[in-house]
N, C-alpha and C positions, 0 to 999 in steps of 0.2 A: 267191499271190505269195510268193517266197522272200526272207526277210530275211537280210541279210548284216551281219556285225559289222566295223566299220572296223579295220584293222590298227593296233596300238599298239606302238611300239618298247619293247623290254625295259628300256632305260635310262629311258624315261619312267615306266614302272610303278614301277621302283625309286625314282626320285626322288619320285613321288607318295606311296609308302609312307613314305619317310623324312620327308617333310613332315608326314604324318599323325602319326607318332610324336612329332615335335617339338611339334606343336600340342597333343598330349595331355599330354605330360609336362614340357615346359620351363616352369620357374618364371619369374616376372616378370624376374628379373635375367639370364636366359639360361642358367642352370645346368640341365643335364639331370637330372631327378629320376626315378629308377627306382622303381616301386612295390615296396615290400618291402625297400628297401636301407637303411633306418634313417636316411637323411639328413633334415635339417630339412624339406625339401620333399616327403618321402615322404607320399603321401596317406593311408597307413594310420595315421599318427600324428595324433591329434586334439589340437589346441591350444585349450584352454578358456579363455575370457576374452580380455583385450586383449594381443595380441602384435604386436610390430613385425616384420613379415615381409619388409621391403624387400630384405634381403640373404638370398638363398635358401640360403646356407651357414651362416648364424648367425641364429637367431631369438631375440628378446629380449622377455621378459615385461614388461608394464607394469602398474601398480597392484598391489595385494595380492591374493593368492588365485588368480592364474593358474597353470595346471598343464598338463601334457601327459600323454596316456595312449595306450597302444597294446597290441596283442597281439604275441607273438613266439613263434617255435619255437626249439628247442635247449635247452641246459642252462646257458648263461651269457648275461649282458648287461652291457655296459659303456657308460658315458656319456662323451661327448666334451665337455669344458668348456674354455673359452678361458683362464680365469685363476681365481684362488682364489675359492671360493664355499662357503657353507653351504647344505645342501639336505636335503629329506626325500624318501624313496622308499618305495613299497609294491609288493610283488610278490604276485600272486595274491590280492589283497584282504587281505593280512596287515597287521599293525601298521606304521605309518610308522617307518622307520629314519632316524635323524638322523646326517648326516655333516658335520663341521666342517673348514673350511680345505682342501678338496680341490681339485685342479686337473688339467688334462690329461685322460688317459683314466682314468676312475674305475670301478673294478670294483664292480658292485652285487651280484655273486654270488660272494663269497669261498668259499662252499660251493656247488658246482654243484647245479643243480636236477635233478629227475628229467626224463628226456627226455619231450618232449611240447609242449603248447601252454600258454603262460603269459600273464599280463597284467602291465603295468607302469604305475605312475603316478609322476611326478616333479614336485615343487614346490620353489620356492626360498624360503629363509627371508627374511622381511621384518622390519624393525625400524621400527615406526611408519609403514610404507608404503614405506620405502626398502630396496631389496634389500641384504642383508648380504653384499656381495662382488660378483663379476662374473657376473651371471645371464645368461649367453650360451650357449644350447644349440646345439651344433655336430653333433649326431647321435648315433647308437647304433652300437656294435660288437657283432656277434652271432657265433655259432659259424660255421665254414665250412659253407656250404650252408643255413644257417638264414635266416629272413626275418621281417619284421614281418607282422602280420595286422591287418585293420581293427579299430580300437578299438570296444569294445562301446558301443552307443548308450545314451543316457539317456532318461528319461521326458520331459524338458523342460529348461528353463533358468530359473534364478532369479538375479537380479543385486541386489547390496546396495550402496547408495551411502551413504558416510559418512566418518567421521573415525577417530581412533585407537581408539575403542570398536569400530567395525566392523572395523578392522584386527586387533583382539585384543591390543593393547598391554597388557603386564603379565601375560599368560597364559603358560602353560608352553610353548606352541608357536606363539604369535602367531596368524597367520591360521588355522592348522589347529585351534586350540582356541577360535576366535571363533564367535559365535552363527550367523553367516552360513554358514560352512563346515559347522557341525553340522547346521543345517536342511537344507542341500543334501544332505548325506550321508544323513540320516534319510529323506528323501523320494526318494532315488534320482535326483536331478537333477544336471545340470551346474550349477555355481555359481561366482559371480565376485564379488569384493569390490572395487568401484571406490571405494577409500578411501585416505586419506592421513593420517598422524598430524598433528594440529594444523590440519587443513583446516577451512575455513568453508563456509557456503553461498555467501556473497557474496565476490567478489574485492575485496580492500580495498587502499587506497593504501599501507598499511604492509607489504604483501607476503603476506598470508594467501592460501594456495591456495584458490581459490573454485571449488566444483563447479558453480556456475552457468555458468562458462565452460569448465572443464576436463573436464566430463563427456563431451564429444564427442571427447576426445583419447585416444590410445593409451597415454599415461602422464601423470603429473603434471609431468614435466620441462619446463622452459621450452623452447618451440620444438618440442614433440612434434607429430608429424603427426596428422591426424584419424584416428580409428578407422574401419575399414571395417565398417559395421553390416550389410553383406550376409553377413558371416561367420557370424553367428548372430542369432536373434531371441529375446529374453527373453520368457518367459511371464508372469513376475511380477517387478516391480521394487520393492524395499524401500528407503525413504529414511530415514536417521537423521541429520539435520543440524540444527545450531543451537546445539550445546553451546559452540563456540568463538567464535561471532560476537560475543558480548557483550564479550569481551576486546579486540575490534578496533573498537569504537565503531559497530557496525552498528545503525542505528535500526530501530524496529519497522516503520516504513513501507517502508524499503529492503528489510528482510528479507522482508516479505510480497510485495513486487513481484518480488523475485528468486526466491522459492519458486514463485510462479505461473509465472514464466518457465521455471524448471527443469522443472516439470510439463509444460509445453507442449513443451519441447525433447525430453523423454523420449517423449512421445506421438508426436512427429514421427518419432523413430527406431524406436519399437516400436509400430506402429499398433494391435496387438491385445493388448498386455500389460495386465494389471491392475497398478495402481500403488498401493502401500501407504505412506502417510506416517505414520511413527511419531512419537508424542509423545516428545520427548527424555527420557531417564531423569532428568535434572535439572530438567525442567519449564520449559525456556526457549523463548520465542517460541511458546507454545502457541496463543494466539488467532490469531496471524498464520499459523501452519501450517494451522489449521482454516479460516481465511478464504481461504487460497490454494486449498485443496481445494474449498471451496464455489464459488469463482470458476470453476474449470474444470468443475465439475459443472453450474453454471448456464449455461455456454457450450456445453453439449451433450455432455460427456464423463462418462458415468456410471460408468466403470471406474476411478475414483480414490477412495481411501478413507482417512480419518483413523483411526488405530489408537491407542486409549488404552492406555498401557503402565503405568499405576499398579499398583504391587505386583509387578511382574515381577522385580525384583532383590531377593532376600532380604537380611535384615540382615547376614548373614555373607558376602554375595556380592560385596563390593568389596575390591580390593587397596589402594585409597586412597580419596579422597573422590569420585573421578570414574569410575575404570576398574573394570569387573567383573573378578573373578578367574575361574578355571576353573569353579567352582561357579556363579558368577553367570551366565556365558555359557550353561552348561547349562540353568539355570532360564529364561533368556530364550528359548532354543531350544525348550524344552518348551511355552512359551506361543505362540511364533510359528509353529512347524511346522504345527499344525492350521489356522491361518489361511491360510498359504500353500497348504496342500493343498486347502483348500476353494475356492481361486480358480484351481486348475490346470485347463486345458482337458481335456475327456474324450478320452482316446486310449488305445489298447491299449499295454501294456507291450512295448517293442521286444525282439526276440530277436536277439542278436548273430549275424551271418552267419559269423564266423570260427570259432566254437566249435561242437562237436558238440552235438546236442540232449541236455540233461542227463537222465540216468537215475538217479533215486535208488537208492542201494544201501546195504545194511546190512553191507558188508564191514568197515567200521570203525564201531563203535558208541559209543566213549567220548565223553562230552559232559557239559557243565554248562549249566544254564539259570538265569538270574536274572530274576525277574519283579518289576516295580515299577509301582505306580500313581503317575504323575508329576503328576496333577492330577485333582481330583474336584469335582463340583458336583451339585446336586439332579437326579437322573435321568440324569446323564452322567458320563463320566470319560475320562481319557487314560492309556494304559499303554504299557509297553514290555517286551520280552523280549530279553535278550542271551544268545545261545546260542554256546557255544565248543566247537570240535572239539578234544578232548583226546586223540584217537587218534593213530595214527602214519601215517595216509595221508590224502590229499586226498579229500574228498567231491565228486565230479563230479556235482552235483545233490543236493539235500537237501529233506527235508520234516519240519517240526516240528509236533507235535500236542500239544494239551492239552484238558481238558474243564473248563468252568465249573460251579461247584456251585450258583450262585444265580440262574440264568436270565439272566446277562449276555449281551448280544448286541453283536457288533462291527459298527459302521457303516462305518468306513473304515480302511484300513491302508496302510502304506508300507514300503519296503525289502523287500518280498516280495509274493507273490500270496496273498491271504487268501480262505478259504472257511469256511463254518460250517454244520454240519448238526446241528440240535438243540443240545446243549451242547458238541459237539466242534468245535474249531477246528483247521484245517490251514493252515499257511503253507509254501508252497514257495519255493525260491530265486527271486529276480528274474531275468528273462531276461538282463539286462545283466551279471550277476555270478554265474554258476552254481556256481563252485567255492568250497569252504571248506577251506582248507589246515590242516594240523596247527598248533594253537596260535592259529588265526585265529578271530575272533568276528564275528557278524552281529547287529546291533541292529535289532529289528523294532518299529515304532511303530504305534499304532492309537488310535482313539477308539471309544467304545461306550456302551451304556446299561445301567443297573442299577436295581433297585427293591428296597428293603428291606435287602439285604445285598450286599456286594461282596467276597467272600472270594477270596483268591488261589488259583489252581489248585494242586492237591496234587502233580501229577506231569506230566512232560513226556517225550516220546519224540522222538528224532531218527533218521529212517529206520528206525523200528520198535524202536530200542534205547533203554532208559531212560536219562535224564540225571540226574546228581546235581544237587540244588538248591544254588545258590550264594548 
């Protein structure tokens, strides 16, 4: 039997193709979003955390710690802002640059970059949870012929729920120097601070912003829409609430009931997440927090844990009687990062599809390495190495090596891919961030074992070239 194909009018085919394109790229508001064009609806831009995306031409971050990240080609990148804003940006993994009072089309590359592929991260400055200015992202402007590239994926997602301490109030860069941001960066995770200065756990009659109700919202603003939890799923959620409820007359009974309710709400939104309930650093509502954890454990949820934080903040780690300073947040992060790492699901480190496979090269060899033991206990320790590219060219792929002198062995590492043969440790760049630009640093964290002595390594090499000890 001979099969024949029905005739289709050319106009019908064209209409079908047009409909397909619209279905693929039209944002909810009806604005056509072209992949790679740098518009807010460009699918190559990853928006981490809570963002109000109802207007496809202007995305608005909610809560503290939200940021956007993408790859791009060309030599320049500019940011379209609606009105005056303070912001931080980082290009190619370099240090965050702080801009104050900028608006309109903001040039992020006053000195053009080398031609090639680059990465960008932008976050807006918050003060106790409220953005310092008009945090409305309206897109990127690239070189003629340039385009965005898919943002490098992360290993997972950690979300921090809290008040001004979680926001990073009184630290040098607010959210960027708070323990939550530091933990996320150390572990190579997407990270989000659902936090507001002065927030309580319990929504009170005198107006305290209560995370028991606001957790599900895209921001803390009255009337904010619900967050779309299909945008991401947190692997770990860290709660640090209870410091402010005392000042708003919240009873212990009410606090325990609301904490139990918040745990159940979080579980409903993140079915597979591990939830860590921190003991507040001022020791408030501790029995009630523990009882809430026990209640959900007893109801059949084993993935909720109470975390004792006694001794986490050093004597010189406070800027006032409540808020940790930069050193205090670093100390908290050093304690918390291994706990979060231990609860992450096992999955391979993702490799960004937009970047070429990194090939370590010793074309540029100038570097410094700073080794530190950040915590130690009988038989175990936590350490970190900060390696800095002091050369004149970007390392497109790198490998750091050192040798232990006393038989130490690494159990787990983050912010790089770790391997150990005998005494020799090799750490290669994480797949999500292969480049190390001139002047840029990478901080590698790990936990390990020791016995008898725990001497610091005497030498480090980066791509085969020796590093100066810092």
